[in-house]
N, C-alpha and C positions, 0 to 999 in steps of 0.2 A: 238279130238277136239269137243267141245260142243257148242262153240260160236265164231263167227268171226265178225269183223267190225272195224270201226275206234276206236283206243284205248281209246280215251276220252269218246266216247259214251258207249263202253262196261264197262268201269270203273265207269262212272257216273250213268248209268241206265242199269245194267246187266239184261239179259233176262233169263239166265239159273241159277238155284239154286247153282251150283258149282261156277259160276262167282260171285254170290252174296256172297257166303261164303268167297271167296278169298278177296273181298273188305274189309272184317272185319278181315282178318288174317294178315294184315300187317299195320304198323303204318302210320298215316297221318302226314306228316312233318309240317303241319300247325296247328295242335292241339296237346295238351298234352294228352296222354292216358296212364293209368296205367296198363291196361291189354288188351291183344289181345284175340279175340274170335276164337278158333280153329274150324276147320270143324271136327265134331265128327266122330268117327269110323276110319277104315283103308281102304286104297285103295283096290280094288278087285285084285284077282290073275289074272294077264293078260295071264298066260299060260292056265288057265281054267276060262275064264270070265263068270260071271253070265248071265243068260237069261235076256233080257230086257235092260233097261238103266243101264250102269255100275256105275252110281252114286246113283241109287235108294236106296241102303241100308244105305246111309249116308244122304239122302235127307229128310228134314222135311216135304216136300210137296208131296212125292211120293204116287201115286195111284196104284191100281191093274194093270192098263195098263202099268205103268212104269216098273213093275217087269216081265211082260209077253213079251213085244215087244220093241225092241230098236227104239227110235224115229228117223226118218230121219232128216238129215240136210236140213232145208228149209229157203228160203228167208223170212225175217220178216220186213215188212214196206219198207221204202225207205232208201237210203243212204248206201246200201251195207251190211246190217246186215243179218246174218244167225244164226240159232240156232237149236239145236237138243234137243227139250224138248216138251213133250205133253202139258205142261201148259204154254208155252211161251206167249200166249195171255192174261194170268193172271199175268204177271210179275210185273206190278205196284202194285197190291194188295199183291203178295207174298213178294215183297221187304219190304212193310210196316209191314207185319207179321213177317218177319225175324228180322227186326230192333226192333220190340216190344218184341218178344219172346227171342231174343238173348241178349238184353240189361241187 
C-alpha cells in the first residue's frame, strides 16, 4: 500500500506517483480516449524486493533517497490521507509534470 484516503480524493489528486500512473492507465467513462498510458517497466520481485521504494525503478520522479530507503506511510494533510513517498509534498507539481510528459 502506497496511498490511502477517500477514493475520490486519491483518484482526483493522487499523492504517490504509482497512484498518478494508475489514473492514466484506465479509461475515463466521460471522455473518449484512443490510447491508455501504461506504467512503464515491470513490478518488482516481491520474493526479493529491491532496497528503497518498491516503485522507484518505474517512477519518473525517483531520487537517490527513493532507491536507498523505503519511505514510511505518513499522514498527509487533513481528511484521512496517508502516503508513503519521499516527494508527497511535491505531488501537485509532479502531477503536472506527469500529465505534460506522458501526454
